[in-house]
C-alpha positions in Angstrom: -133.4 -148.0 8.6 -134.5 -151.4 10.0 -138.0 -152.7 9.4 -139.6 -155.1 11.8 -142.2 -157.5 10.6 -144.8 -158.6 13.1 -145.7 -162.3 13.0 -149.4 -163.0 12.3 -150.3 -166.7 11.9 -152.3 -167.7 8.9 -156.0 -168.2 9.4 -157.7 -171.5 8.5 -158.7 -170.2 5.0 -155.2 -169.2 4.2 -153.7 -172.5 5.4 -156.3 -174.4 3.3 -155.4 -172.4 0.2 -151.7 -172.9 0.8 -152.2 -176.6 1.0 -154.3 -176.7 -2.2 -151.8 -174.5 -4.1 -149.0 -176.9 -3.1 -150.4 -179.4 -5.5 -150.5 -177.1 -8.4 -148.2 -178.5 -11.0 -149.0 -176.6 -14.2 -149.7 -173.1 -15.2 -153.2 -174.1 -16.4 -154.1 -175.6 -13.1 -153.0 -172.4 -11.4 -155.1 -170.3 -13.7 -158.1 -172.6 -13.2 -157.8 -172.3 -9.4 -157.5 -168.5 -9.6 -160.6 -168.4 -11.8 -162.6 -170.5 -9.3 -161.5 -168.2 -6.4 -162.3 -165.1 -8.5 -165.7 -166.3 -9.4 -166.4 -167.2 -5.8 -165.5 -163.7 -4.6 -167.5 -162.0 -7.4 -170.5 -164.0 -6.3 -170.0 -162.9 -2.7 -169.8 -159.2 -3.8 -172.9 -159.5 -5.9 -174.8 -160.9 -3.0 -173.8 -157.9 -0.9 -174.7 -155.5 -3.6 -178.1 -157.1 -4.0 -178.7 -156.6 -0.3 -178.0 -152.9 -0.5 -180.0 -152.5 -3.7 -183.0 -154.0 -2.0 -182.4 -151.7 1.0 -182.3 -148.7 -1.4 -185.5 -149.8 -3.0 -187.2 -149.9 0.4 -185.9 -146.5 1.3 -187.4 -145.0 -1.8 -190.7 -146.8 -1.5 -193.7 -144.9 -0.2 -195.0 -147.1 2.7 -197.6 -144.8 4.3 -201.3 -145.7 4.1 -202.8 -143.8 1.3 -205.5 -141.3 2.1 -208.7 -141.5 0.0 
């Protein structure tokens, strides 16, 4: 069975990362770069989670005018 791969060019982010990783000379440098990227994406996910938690808070909040 023959598999055919479709060519998809790299986007700008992928190209930039490839250029950066080309300068990686040591295992420690590689690990440091991976940590930076991991921390960045963790921060992005936390921002998204915070948005949804704020939304959930608003959904559960009683916003009608109280009757006295």
